[in-house]
Biopython code that builds the backbone (N, CA, C, O; Angstrom):
import numpy as np
from Bio.PDB.StructureBuilder import StructureBuilder

atoms = [
    (1, "MET", "N", (54.861, 74.785, 153.558)),
    (1, "MET", "CA", (55.736, 73.673, 153.824)),
    (1, "MET", "C", (55.210, 72.465, 153.063)),
    (1, "MET", "O", (54.025, 72.389, 152.740)),
    (2, "PHE", "N", (56.086, 71.542, 152.787)),
    (2, "PHE", "CA", (55.719, 70.290, 152.132)),
    (2, "PHE", "C", (55.846, 69.158, 153.150)),
    (2, "PHE", "O", (56.796, 69.109, 153.931)),
    (3, "VAL", "N", (54.866, 68.250, 153.124)),
    (3, "VAL", "CA", (54.851, 67.138, 154.076)),
    (3, "VAL", "C", (54.618, 65.830, 153.335)),
    (3, "VAL", "O", (54.062, 65.809, 152.237)),
    (4, "LYS", "N", (55.056, 64.733, 153.961)),
    (4, "LYS", "CA", (54.752, 63.404, 153.443)),
    (4, "LYS", "C", (53.726, 62.773, 154.369)),
    (4, "LYS", "O", (53.752, 62.969, 155.584)),
    (5, "THR", "N", (52.815, 62.007, 153.761)),
    (5, "THR", "CA", (51.747, 61.382, 154.532)),
    (5, "THR", "C", (51.565, 59.927, 154.099)),
    (5, "THR", "O", (52.027, 59.504, 153.039)),
    (6, "ARG", "N", (50.883, 59.187, 154.952)),
    (6, "ARG", "CA", (50.381, 57.852, 154.617)),
    (6, "ARG", "C", (48.898, 57.868, 154.952)),
    (6, "ARG", "O", (48.496, 58.381, 155.996)),
    (7, "PHE", "N", (48.098, 57.315, 154.078)),
    (7, "PHE", "CA", (46.659, 57.292, 154.301)),
    (7, "PHE", "C", (46.300, 56.305, 155.401)),
    (7, "PHE", "O", (46.990, 55.312, 155.632)),
    (8, "LEU", "N", (45.203, 56.612, 156.068)),
    (8, "LEU", "CA", (44.732, 55.779, 157.176)),
    (8, "LEU", "C", (43.722, 54.754, 156.693)),
    (8, "LEU", "O", (42.827, 55.061, 155.906)),
    (9, "LYS", "N", (43.883, 53.535, 157.179)),
    (9, "LYS", "CA", (42.924, 52.467, 156.929)),
    (9, "LYS", "C", (42.695, 51.792, 158.276)),
    (9, "LYS", "O", (43.620, 51.226, 158.859)),
    (10, "ASN", "N", (41.467, 51.855, 158.766)),
    (10, "ASN", "CA", (41.151, 51.331, 160.099)),
    (10, "ASN", "C", (42.072, 51.945, 161.157)),
    (10, "ASN", "O", (42.589, 51.249, 162.031)),
    (11, "ASP", "N", (42.264, 53.263, 161.056)),
    (11, "ASP", "CA", (43.086, 54.034, 162.000)),
    (11, "ASP", "C", (44.564, 53.652, 162.007)),
    (11, "ASP", "O", (45.270, 53.946, 162.972)),
    (12, "THR", "N", (45.041, 53.004, 160.951)),
    (12, "THR", "CA", (46.443, 52.629, 160.832)),
    (12, "THR", "C", (47.001, 53.209, 159.535)),
    (12, "THR", "O", (46.384, 53.097, 158.475)),
    (13, "ALA", "N", (48.185, 53.836, 159.632)),
    (13, "ALA", "CA", (48.838, 54.393, 158.442)),
    (13, "ALA", "C", (49.381, 53.245, 157.595)),
    (13, "ALA", "O", (50.182, 52.438, 158.068)),
    (14, "VAL", "N", (48.940, 53.179, 156.341)),
    (14, "VAL", "CA", (49.325, 52.081, 155.453)),
    (14, "VAL", "C", (49.727, 52.621, 154.083)),
    (14, "VAL", "O", (49.459, 53.776, 153.753)),
    (15, "GLY", "N", (50.370, 51.772, 153.301)),
    (15, "GLY", "CA", (50.683, 52.109, 151.917)),
    (15, "GLY", "C", (51.882, 53.011, 151.772)),
    (15, "GLY", "O", (52.648, 53.228, 152.712)),
    (16, "LYS", "N", (52.025, 53.530, 150.566)),
    (16, "LYS", "CA", (53.183, 54.375, 150.271)),
    (16, "LYS", "C", (52.949, 55.803, 150.731)),
    (16, "LYS", "O", (51.822, 56.196, 151.029)),
    (17, "GLU", "N", (54.019, 56.568, 150.784)),
    (17, "GLU", "CA", (53.936, 57.958, 151.201)),
    (17, "GLU", "C", (53.578, 58.846, 150.008)),
    (17, "GLU", "O", (53.985, 58.599, 148.873)),
    (18, "TYR", "N", (52.808, 59.876, 150.307)),
    (18, "TYR", "CA", (52.435, 60.879, 149.317)),
    (18, "TYR", "C", (52.836, 62.245, 149.851)),
    (18, "TYR", "O", (52.773, 62.491, 151.055)),
    (19, "THR", "N", (53.245, 63.130, 148.957)),
    (19, "THR", "CA", (53.673, 64.475, 149.346)),
    (19, "THR", "C", (52.570, 65.480, 149.048)),
    (19, "THR", "O", (51.919, 65.425, 148.005)),
    (20, "TYR", "N", (52.374, 66.404, 149.993)),
    (20, "TYR", "CA", (51.353, 67.441, 149.886)),
    (20, "TYR", "C", (51.910, 68.767, 150.376)),
    (20, "TYR", "O", (52.935, 68.813, 151.057)),
    (21, "LYS", "N", (51.215, 69.857, 150.016)),
    (21, "LYS", "CA", (51.451, 71.160, 150.622)),
    (21, "LYS", "C", (50.661, 71.179, 151.926)),
    (21, "LYS", "O", (49.600, 70.562, 152.026)),
    (22, "CYS", "N", (51.178, 71.886, 152.915)),
    (22, "CYS", "CA", (50.452, 72.042, 154.170)),
    (22, "CYS", "C", (50.765, 73.422, 154.727)),
    (22, "CYS", "O", (51.918, 73.717, 155.039)),
    (23, "ASN", "N", (49.747, 74.271, 154.854)),
    (23, "ASN", "CA", (49.937, 75.619, 155.376)),
    (23, "ASN", "C", (49.711, 75.690, 156.878)),
    (23, "ASN", "O", (49.962, 76.730, 157.488)),
    (24, "ASP", "N", (49.242, 74.607, 157.485)),
    (24, "ASP", "CA", (49.023, 74.574, 158.928)),
    (24, "ASP", "C", (50.345, 74.345, 159.644)),
    (24, "ASP", "O", (51.329, 73.921, 159.039)),
    (25, "ASP", "N", (50.354, 74.630, 160.936)),
    (25, "ASP", "CA", (51.515, 74.345, 161.775)),
    (25, "ASP", "C", (51.475, 72.860, 162.113)),
    (25, "ASP", "O", (50.940, 72.474, 163.152)),
    (26, "ALA", "N", (52.034, 72.033, 161.251)),
    (26, "ALA", "CA", (51.903, 70.583, 161.358)),
    (26, "ALA", "C", (53.146, 69.950, 161.944)),
    (26, "ALA", "O", (54.245, 70.500, 161.869)),
    (27, "LYS", "N", (52.946, 68.783, 162.528)),
    (27, "LYS", "CA", (54.067, 67.995, 163.037)),
    (27, "LYS", "C", (53.829, 66.530, 162.710)),
    (27, "LYS", "O", (52.706, 66.128, 162.405)),
    (28, "VAL", "N", (54.881, 65.743, 162.776)),
    (28, "VAL", "CA", (54.775, 64.314, 162.495)),
    (28, "VAL", "C", (53.758, 63.711, 163.460)),
    (28, "VAL", "O", (53.789, 63.974, 164.662)),
    (29, "GLY", "N", (52.857, 62.898, 162.911)),
    (29, "GLY", "CA", (51.824, 62.254, 163.712)),
    (29, "GLY", "C", (50.479, 62.944, 163.649)),
    (29, "GLY", "O", (49.471, 62.364, 164.052)),
    (30, "ASP", "N", (50.439, 64.180, 163.148)),
    (30, "ASP", "CA", (49.154, 64.889, 163.009)),
    (30, "ASP", "C", (48.288, 64.203, 161.967)),
    (30, "ASP", "O", (48.784, 63.722, 160.948)),
    (31, "VAL", "N", (46.990, 64.164, 162.233)),
    (31, "VAL", "CA", (46.031, 63.631, 161.275)),
    (31, "VAL", "C", (45.568, 64.782, 160.394)),
    (31, "VAL", "O", (45.213, 65.851, 160.892)),
    (32, "VAL", "N", (45.572, 64.560, 159.088)),
    (32, "VAL", "CA", (45.188, 65.583, 158.119)),
    (32, "VAL", "C", (44.175, 65.007, 157.135)),
    (32, "VAL", "O", (44.009, 63.793, 157.012)),
    (33, "LYS", "N", (43.508, 65.921, 156.442)),
    (33, "LYS", "CA", (42.569, 65.515, 155.393)),
    (33, "LYS", "C", (43.028, 66.136, 154.092)),
    (33, "LYS", "O", (43.286, 67.337, 154.018)),
    (34, "ALA", "N", (43.128, 65.303, 153.062)),
    (34, "ALA", "CA", (43.492, 65.797, 151.732)),
    (34, "ALA", "C", (42.345, 66.650, 151.203)),
    (34, "ALA", "O", (41.180, 66.285, 151.357)),
    (35, "GLN", "N", (42.663, 67.773, 150.586)),
    (35, "GLN", "CA", (41.661, 68.710, 150.102)),
    (35, "GLN", "C", (41.435, 68.533, 148.608)),
    (35, "GLN", "O", (42.383, 68.170, 147.912)),
    (36, "PRO", "N", (40.254, 68.764, 148.073)),
    (36, "PRO", "CA", (39.053, 69.158, 148.814)),
    (36, "PRO", "C", (38.254, 67.966, 149.356)),
    (36, "PRO", "O", (37.588, 68.099, 150.382)),
    (37, "ASP", "N", (38.305, 66.830, 148.704)),
    (37, "ASP", "CA", (37.457, 65.703, 149.119)),
    (37, "ASP", "C", (38.246, 64.424, 149.328)),
    (37, "ASP", "O", (37.741, 63.331, 149.072)),
    (38, "GLY", "N", (39.462, 64.552, 149.785)),
    (38, "GLY", "CA", (40.315, 63.383, 149.929)),
    (38, "GLY", "C", (40.117, 62.650, 151.233)),
    (38, "GLY", "O", (39.247, 62.985, 152.036)),
    (39, "GLY", "N", (40.944, 61.642, 151.426)),
    (39, "GLY", "CA", (40.849, 60.812, 152.612)),
    (39, "GLY", "C", (41.672, 61.347, 153.765)),
    (39, "GLY", "O", (42.352, 62.367, 153.652)),
    (40, "MET", "N", (41.595, 60.638, 154.872)),
    (40, "MET", "CA", (42.336, 60.972, 156.072)),
    (40, "MET", "C", (43.722, 60.334, 155.998)),
    (40, "MET", "O", (43.883, 59.211, 155.519)),
    (41, "ALA", "N", (44.713, 61.073, 156.482)),
    (41, "ALA", "CA", (46.093, 60.601, 156.433)),
    (41, "ALA", "C", (46.819, 61.075, 157.681)),
    (41, "ALA", "O", (46.328, 61.936, 158.410)),
    (42, "VAL", "N", (47.980, 60.512, 157.915)),
    (42, "VAL", "CA", (48.834, 60.933, 159.027)),
    (42, "VAL", "C", (50.156, 61.435, 158.447)),
    (42, "VAL", "O", (50.693, 60.853, 157.504)),
    (43, "ILE", "N", (50.670, 62.515, 159.016)),
    (43, "ILE", "CA", (51.929, 63.083, 158.547)),
    (43, "ILE", "C", (53.083, 62.216, 159.031)),
    (43, "ILE", "O", (53.185, 61.897, 160.215)),
    (44, "THR", "N", (53.949, 61.840, 158.094)),
    (44, "THR", "CA", (55.102, 60.995, 158.416)),
    (44, "THR", "C", (56.421, 61.759, 158.338)),
    (44, "THR", "O", (57.433, 61.318, 158.882)),
    (45, "GLU", "N", (56.403, 62.906, 157.660)),
    (45, "GLU", "CA", (57.616, 63.733, 157.534)),
    (45, "GLU", "C", (57.201, 65.162, 157.269)),
    (45, "GLU", "O", (56.255, 65.404, 156.520)),
    (46, "ILE", "N", (57.898, 66.119, 157.877)),
    (46, "ILE", "CA", (57.628, 67.532, 157.622)),
    (46, "ILE", "C", (58.861, 68.160, 156.999)),
    (46, "ILE", "O", (59.946, 67.579, 157.004)),
    (47, "ASN", "N", (58.676, 69.357, 156.463)),
    (47, "ASN", "CA", (59.764, 70.115, 155.840)),
    (47, "ASN", "C", (60.502, 69.323, 154.769)),
    (47, "ASN", "O", (61.732, 69.285, 154.745)),
    (48, "VAL", "N", (59.742, 68.696, 153.890)),
    (48, "VAL", "CA", (60.336, 67.978, 152.764)),
    (48, "VAL", "C", (61.053, 69.008, 151.891)),
    (48, "VAL", "O", (60.452, 70.015, 151.518)),
    (49, "PRO", "N", (62.321, 68.777, 151.560)),
    (49, "PRO", "CA", (63.074, 69.754, 150.759)),
    (49, "PRO", "C", (62.430, 69.970, 149.383)),
    (49, "PRO", "O", (62.020, 69.023, 148.711)),
    (50, "GLU", "N", (62.355, 71.234, 148.994)),
    (50, "GLU", "CA", (61.754, 71.573, 147.704)),
    (50, "GLU", "C", (62.488, 70.910, 146.548)),
    (50, "GLU", "O", (61.867, 70.563, 145.544)),
    (51, "LYS", "N", (63.793, 70.727, 146.671)),
    (51, "LYS", "CA", (64.554, 70.089, 145.587)),
    (51, "LYS", "C", (64.096, 68.648, 145.359)),
    (51, "LYS", "O", (64.268, 68.110, 144.265)),
    (52, "GLU", "N", (63.516, 68.023, 146.380)),
    (52, "GLU", "CA", (63.042, 66.643, 146.263)),
    (52, "GLU", "C", (61.766, 66.539, 145.424)),
    (52, "GLU", "O", (61.495, 65.498, 144.824)),
    (53, "ILE", "N", (60.985, 67.619, 145.386)),
    (53, "ILE", "CA", (59.688, 67.584, 144.685)),
    (53, "ILE", "C", (59.602, 68.672, 143.615)),
    (53, "ILE", "O", (58.514, 68.976, 143.123)),
    (54, "TYR", "N", (60.721, 69.247, 143.261)),
    (54, "TYR", "CA", (60.749, 70.387, 142.349)),
    (54, "TYR", "C", (60.025, 70.130, 141.032)),
    (54, "TYR", "O", (59.314, 71.009, 140.544)),
    (55, "SER", "N", (60.189, 68.958, 140.456)),
    (55, "SER", "CA", (59.646, 68.697, 139.119)),
    (55, "SER", "C", (58.118, 68.595, 139.100)),
    (55, "SER", "O", (57.513, 68.695, 138.033)),
    (56, "TYR", "N", (57.489, 68.399, 140.253)),
    (56, "TYR", "CA", (56.028, 68.274, 140.268)),
    (56, "TYR", "C", (55.361, 69.096, 141.372)),
    (56, "TYR", "O", (54.187, 68.875, 141.669)),
    (57, "LYS", "N", (56.077, 70.033, 141.984)),
    (57, "LYS", "CA", (55.519, 70.770, 143.115)),
    (57, "LYS", "C", (54.283, 71.597, 142.747)),
    (57, "LYS", "O", (53.416, 71.809, 143.595)),
    (58, "ASP", "N", (54.189, 72.063, 141.511)),
    (58, "ASP", "CA", (53.025, 72.857, 141.111)),
    (58, "ASP", "C", (51.764, 72.001, 140.967)),
    (58, "ASP", "O", (50.671, 72.546, 140.815)),
    (59, "LYS", "N", (51.895, 70.678, 141.011)),
    (59, "LYS", "CA", (50.743, 69.783, 140.894)),
    (59, "LYS", "C", (50.286, 69.237, 142.257)),
    (59, "LYS", "O", (49.286, 68.523, 142.334)),
    (60, "LEU", "N", (51.009, 69.569, 143.317)),
    (60, "LEU", "CA", (50.686, 69.023, 144.631)),
    (60, "LEU", "C", (49.383, 69.593, 145.174)),
    (60, "LEU", "O", (49.105, 70.784, 145.034)),
    (61, "LYS", "N", (48.601, 68.739, 145.789)),
    (61, "LYS", "CA", (47.380, 69.157, 146.465)),
    (61, "LYS", "C", (47.724, 69.511, 147.902)),
    (61, "LYS", "O", (48.855, 69.331, 148.353)),
    (62, "GLU", "N", (46.725, 70.016, 148.606)),
    (62, "GLU", "CA", (46.948, 70.493, 149.966)),
    (62, "GLU", "C", (46.252, 69.588, 150.985)),
    (62, "GLU", "O", (45.219, 68.984, 150.699)),
    (63, "VAL", "N", (46.842, 69.511, 152.176)),
    (63, "VAL", "CA", (46.195, 68.836, 153.300)),
    (63, "VAL", "C", (45.973, 69.865, 154.410)),
    (63, "VAL", "O", (46.695, 70.854, 154.530)),
    (64, "ARG", "N", (44.948, 69.591, 155.214)),
    (64, "ARG", "CA", (44.625, 70.442, 156.371)),
    (64, "ARG", "C", (44.512, 69.585, 157.613)),
    (64, "ARG", "O", (43.976, 68.478, 157.562)),
    (65, "LYS", "N", (45.015, 70.090, 158.733)),
    (65, "LYS", "CA", (44.918, 69.374, 159.994)),
    (65, "LYS", "C", (43.462, 69.183, 160.382)),
    (65, "LYS", "O", (42.615, 70.045, 160.143)),
    (66, "VAL", "N", (43.193, 68.036, 160.984)),
    (66, "VAL", "CA", (41.853, 67.726, 161.479)),
    (66, "VAL", "C", (41.802, 68.139, 162.941)),
    (66, "VAL", "O", (42.705, 67.817, 163.714)),
    (67, "ASP", "N", (40.759, 68.843, 163.314)),
    (67, "ASP", "CA", (40.629, 69.295, 164.713)),
    (67, "ASP", "C", (40.261, 68.178, 165.646)),
    (67, "ASP", "O", (40.117, 68.401, 166.848)),
]
sb = StructureBuilder()
sb.init_structure("model")
sb.init_model(0)
sb.init_chain("A")
sb.init_seg("    ")
for serial, (resi, resn, name, xyz) in enumerate(atoms, 1):
    if name == "N":
        sb.init_residue(resn, " ", resi, " ")
    sb.init_atom(name, np.array(xyz, "f"), 0.0, 1.0, " ", f" {name:<3s}", serial, name[0])
structure = sb.get_structure()
């Protein structure tokens, strides 16, 4: 699935949205970490349509839910 996120700054989602792949069972509001060494972010949208990111989907990085 593809998700949109906003990075966290002082535990607050700020800035623009970024799209990532996510293989976890994610929902809006979940905290994730960009892989492999990225920052913490919160999911703002799930199930982003593939047609929306088709031109760059092969370049997307992955996020994983934080336990």
